N, C-alpha and C positions, 0 to 999 in steps of 0.2 A: 212701679208703673206696669200696666198690662203690656205683655210682650206683643200682642196683636196691634196695640196702638203704636208702639215703637216701630214695628214693621211698616205699618200704614204711613206713619210720618216720614220714615226713611224713603219709601217708594214715591210719595207724593211731594216731598219738600222741594226738590229741584224743579219739577214741572210747574208747580204753583208759583215759585219765585220768578221763573222765567215768564210765565203767563201774565202775571200782574205787572212785572217790571217793563216788559216790552210793550204791553198794552198801553200803559200810561205814558211811556216814552214816545210811543207812536203818536199819541194825541199832541204832545208838545212839539214833536218834529214837524208834523203837518201844519200845526198852527203857525209855527215859525215860517214855514214855506209860504203860507198865505198871508203873512204880514204881522202876526202877533208874536213878539219876542218875550212875552211875560214868563212863560215856563222856562225858556232858555236862560233868561237873566236870573231866575231863582234856582238854577241848577237842576231843574226837573227833567230836562231832555238828557237823561242819563241812564246807563245800563246798571247802575249801582242800586241793588234792591233796597238798601237802607233808605234811600231817598224817597221811596214809594211805599214802604211798609207802614201800615198804621197799627200800632200796638193793640188797639181794641179790635178793629175790623179785620185785620189780617191774621191775628194770633188768638186773642181771647175769645172772640165770638165763634170762630170755627171749632175750637177745642170744646167750648161749652156745648155747642149744638151736637158735637160728636158724642159726648157723654149723655146728653139728655135724650138723644134719639137712638142710642146704641149703634151709632155709625151709619144710620139709615139716611141722614140728611146733614149736609155741611154747607154752610153759606158764609161768605166773607167778602171783604172789599179792601181796596187800597186807598191811599190818599189821592183824591182827584187832582189831576194836573190843572193848575189855574190857567184858564183861557179867557181873555177879554175879547169877546166875539165882535165888539164894535171896532176893534183894531184890525180885523180881517178886511181885506180889500172888498170882498162881497160877503157880508156877515151871514146872509141867508144860506147861500149855496156852499161857500167855503166852510161855514160852520157845520154843514152836513158832512163834508169830507173829513173834517177834523174828528167828528163823532165816529164816523165809520172806520177811521184809521185804527182804533183800538181793536174792535172785533176782527178787522182784516188781518191784523198782526197775529191774532190768535188762530185764525184759519191757516195762515202760513206756518205757524208753529206746529199745529196739528199735522200738517203735511210733512214737516221735517221729522217729527217724532215717529210718524208712520214709516218714513224712510229708514229711520234708525231700527225700527222693529223688523222691517224687511231685510235690512243689512245683517242684523243679528241672526235671523233665521237662515239667510243665505250663507253666512260664515259658520253656521252650525255651532254657535256659542251655547254652551250647556248651562251656564249660570243663569237661573231663572230671574234673579233680581233685576237685571238690566232689561229683560223683556217686559217684566211687569212695570218698570219705570217708563218704558217707551209707550206701552198701552195706556198708562196713567196720563202721560203727556198728551196723547191724542184726546182722551176723554176730558181732562181738565180744560184744555183749550177750547174744545167744542162747547162745553158747558158755560165757560166764561163768555164766549162770543154770543151764544144764544141768550143767556141771561141779560147781557148788556144791550141786546137788540130789542128787548121788550119796550114797546112804544109808550113810555111814560117818563117825563122828566123826574129825576136828573139822569136817568140812564141814557146811554147813547142813542137808543131807539127813539127816545122822546125828542131829541134834537133832529133826527132824521124826519120824524113825523111832522114837526113844526115847519120844516123847510117846504113841505108840500101843501101845507094848509094856507088858506087866505090869511092875510096879515092880522085881522082882528081875532080870528079863531086861534091863530098861533099864539097871539099875546095872551089870550085867555088860558090856553093850555100851559103856557110858560109860567103862569102864576101858581101852578101846582108844584113847581120845582122845590120850594122850601119844605113841603110836606110829602113830596113824592116818595121818599125812601120809606116813610111810615106806611104809605099805601102799598108799596111793593112788599114790605114785610108782612102786612096783613094778608095780601094775596098769596104769599108764600105759605103762611100759616094755614090758610084755608085750602091749600093744595091747588089753587087755580093756575098759578104760573107753572107749577111742576107738571100737571096733567094736561092742561089745555095748550100751553105755549112751549115748554121746554122739550118735550118728547118729539113733536113734529119738527121743530126748528133744528134740534140736534141731529135728527135723522136726515134732514135736508142738507145740513152742513157736512155730515159724514158722507153723503152721496157726492158732494162736490169734491171732497178729499179723495174719494175712490176714483172719480173721474180724472183728477190730477195725477193719480198714481198709475193709471192704466198704461200709458206709454212705457213707463219703467218696468212694469210687470211683464209687458209683452217682450221687452228686450231680454229679461231674465229667464223667460220660459225656454 
């Protein structure tokens, strides 16, 4: 196996596992808070990555894309946490918060990984592996958050979008959900999501993380 691939996997493995595990667990936790116990009863409100990893979407697809694109583009997904939105006390608005919980968890994780990177630099840790992992943690979580915020079902952004639309329009948009992932993959292949959506949204989320870090950096100066 290519040594560069082994190094890449070693650096990104932990951040990716945390990113998808906490993202999915956050959906289930917030759904339970608002009245739907489905994910909890199925054991999906869990920090165990095995409960969220999809053999195809989390492992096979990213590796295949890594080889096909020479490492230029990697895409993957975890098993969606089951949420019965009709069980929520207010399906429209509580459903929006359930959807936002995943990307919000990634934003928090990006902040934590940034703190790790700052701590390593402050402690003058010489081993570059940990610094690379911390930077990977920031990048992975911002990418996961930005991608999931794309406003088309079944992505989290699609649920946020339908919360703000009139009921009839929201129902029409919701009918896209069974085919939405194919639309998303087509847009990814065409470069639309990467160029038009991902870059500005990732930059915006990175600016939020920098704002969150500012008080800590002022203390350390």
